[in-house]
N, C-alpha and C positions, 0 to 999 in steps of 0.2 A: 915776679913769679911766686906762687904760693907753694911753700915747702910741702913735702909729703906728710910730715907730722902735723902741720897746720891743717891740711886738708882732712886728715883723719880725725882731728879734734872737731872740725866742723861737722863731719858726718855724725859724730856722736852727740853733739851738743846743740847744733843749730835748730831753731824752730821756724817753721813756716809762719809768715806774718799773722795769719788768722789764729794760729796756735798761741801766739804771744800776746793776744788781747782779743778784743771784740771788734769784728769787722762787719759792716753793714753797707749794702748798696741801695740806692734810691733811683727811681726812674726820673730822668730829667723832665723839666717842663716842656710843653710842646714846641716852644720857640727854640729849644736847645737840642731837640732830638736829631736834627740833621748833623749836628756838630759834635755831640758827646754821646758816648755809649751809656754812661751812667755817672751819677754823683755818688760819693762814698764817704764813710766815716770810719776811721780806725782809732780805737781807744786802747792804748797799750797798757798791759797789766802793771799795777804797782808791784813793788818788791825788788829783789836783786836784779840787776841788768842781765839781759839774755842776749845771746847771739842770734839775731833775726835774719833769716834768709828771705830776700825779696826775689822771687823767681821770675824769669822772663815770660812775657805773654804776647809780645808783638805790638803792644800799645805804648802810647806816650801819655803822661798824666800831668795835670796842673795841680799843685798842692799848696795848701795853706797850713803852715806848721811853724811853730816857734816865732810867730810874728812876721813871717816872710812868705811871699809867694815864690814858689820854686817850680821849675819845670823838671820833671823826672824823665829823662830821655829813655829811649828803648834800650833794653839790656840784651846782650848775647848770652850771658850766664848769670847766675845768682849774684846779687849784690848784698853786702853786709853792712848797712849803714849803722851809725851810732845813734840809737833811738833811746833817749832817757825813759825810765819807767814813768808811767802816768801821762805820757805824751798823747795829745789828741791831734789827729791829722784829718783835715777835710780835703777831699780830692775830687777832681773831675777827669774822667777818662775820655780822651779824644776818640771820636769815631775814626775808622780807617780813612785816611786821606784828608783829614781836617787839620791836624796839628801843624804841618809845614806851612799851610796858608795862614793860620792864626798867628804863628810865631815868626813868620817871615824868615824862616830858617830851615834849610834842609836837615832832616833828622839824622843824616849821616854825620853831622857836625856835633851832635850831642849824645851819641851812643854811649851808654854806660856812665852818663854824667847827671848830676843834679845841679841845675844852673838857676841862680836867682833870676826871676823874670825881669828885673830891672837891667841886668847885664845883657839881656837879649835886645833891649831897647824897645820893649813892647809898650805901645801907647797906653797910658793910664795906669801903669803898674804901681806907681807911688800912691795915687789916689785910692786904688783898690786896697792896698795895705793899710792905709790910714783909716779907711772906713771899717774894714774888718777888725782892726785893732780896737775900735771903740765898742764892739759888740759885748754885751754883758754875759752871754753864755753861748754854749755850743748850738742850741736850736736857732738862736738869733743869727749866729755866724753862718750856719748852713743856709738859712733863708736869704741872707744878704749875699752870700757867695753865689747862689743861684741867680739872684736878681742882677748882680753885677755882670755875670756872664750873659744874661739875656740882653742887657744893654749893649754889650760889646758885639753880640751876635747880629745886631741889626746892620752892621757895616761889613759883615763877613760874607764872602761868596760861598756858593755851594761847595761842599767837599768834592774832591776829584773823584769822578765816577770810576776811572780806571783803577784807583787804589782799592775801592770796595770790591771790584771784581778780582783783583789779585789776592786780597785777603780771603775772600770766599773760596777761591781755588786752593789757597794754601791750607784752609781748614779741611778740604777734601783730600789733601795730599797730592794734588795734581797742578800746582801753580804754573810751572813752566809749560806743561803740555796744553792745559786748557787756555791759559791767558794768551799765549802766542797766537793761537787760532782765533780766539774771540776778539782780541784787540787788533789783530792783523799787524803785529809789530815784530821786530827782530829781537834776538837775544840781548844785544847791546842796549836797545831802548828799554827792554824789560828791566835790565840791571839798573839803568839810570833811574827809572821810575821807582823801583823798589828802594834804592838807596835814598832817594828824595823823601819818600813817604814813610818808610819803615826803618831806615838807618842801615839796612843790610840787604843782601840779595835774596832771591826767591827761595833758594834751597835752605838758607838759614831760617827764613820765616816759616817754611814748611816744617822744619825740625822743631821749632818752638811751638807751633800750633799742635803738632803731634803730641808733644809733651803735655800741653794743656788738655788734650783729649784724654790722656792718661789720668790727669788730676780729676777731670770731670767724672770719669769712670770710677775712680777711687771714692769720690764723694757719694756716688749713687749706690755703689755695690757694697761699701763697707769691707768686710772680710769674707764676703760670700763668694767672690770670684777668684779662682786659682790664678797665680801670677802668670802662668803660661797663657791662659785664656785672656787675661787682662792685656798682655802684650799684643796678642793678635787683634783684639778688639780695638785697641788704640792705634794700630797701624804699624807696629814694629815688626821686624822680620821674625823675631823669636824672643824668648825671655832674656837671653844674654844680651841681645841688642838693646832691649828696654833698660836693663840694668846699667849698661854703659852710658846710654843717652841720658837717663835720669840722673846718674851720678855726675856727668859732665855739666849738665844744665843747672843742677840744684846743690851738688855736693852731698846729697842724701841718697840713701838706697830706697828702692820701691817699698820695702817692708817698713822702713822708718816712716815714710810718708803715709802709708796706710794706717799705721798706728796713730800718727798725729791727727789725721783726719777723722779717725774713729773716735778719738778723745773729744774733738770739737763737736762731733755729732751727738755724743752722749751728754755733753755739757749744754746742748741746745743752742750753740752759737751758729752764726751764719756760715754757710759752706759755699758761698758764691764765688770766692776768690782766695788766692794765697799770696 
């Protein structure tokens, strides 16, 4: 359990990942677009170490960092990894329904965890790491990372269509209502599929995607939208509901998040993710 004082310190000092460095997303090559939403690069600022908040988004990522390939499982709440200043991380964000098949692992088994790809027993992990370790610079590593994923994609089945439907419904805030009708399944089946593909149930996925709608609105509106309007536009019941949910999922207040995203916008950094 996190103590009240520790939680308060995080609210005051934690930085969204994009605020702690430069974050950029790249469209995947055509051969990867069924399996990955994007590739990305995060270059963490030099200087004193900062408390970095990695907030939940409903996705699972494959990372190349510190000479290792690591699977970042889905999170229920913000994670606070130890990221040394100057770290460069290359990542690939799985498309909804793709990760469990690639990893041969239900995502419910890796919720809130960062697991070395070797430990999952994924075919070719050692060769991946060796080849990436020989790259002379980040552009070369990005190109090879994408190429290695393309090689692996040839043997992968299509991502589960039902997972894409569940994710889309969660984005609209109607996962259980819409999906039970569209897939003609019961609540138990929906729960099993959600835990397999996302690590948790439909209600938790809806909650996380609503939080991400809030972040998207913050990026787009800057400080121009009143908090009460922001809450309603994002799908919260009211401003108090938004404050509770944002605090539970990120340990930050909506005002602090707005301030951090405004700083990123003024600095000209990417605002595509946190």
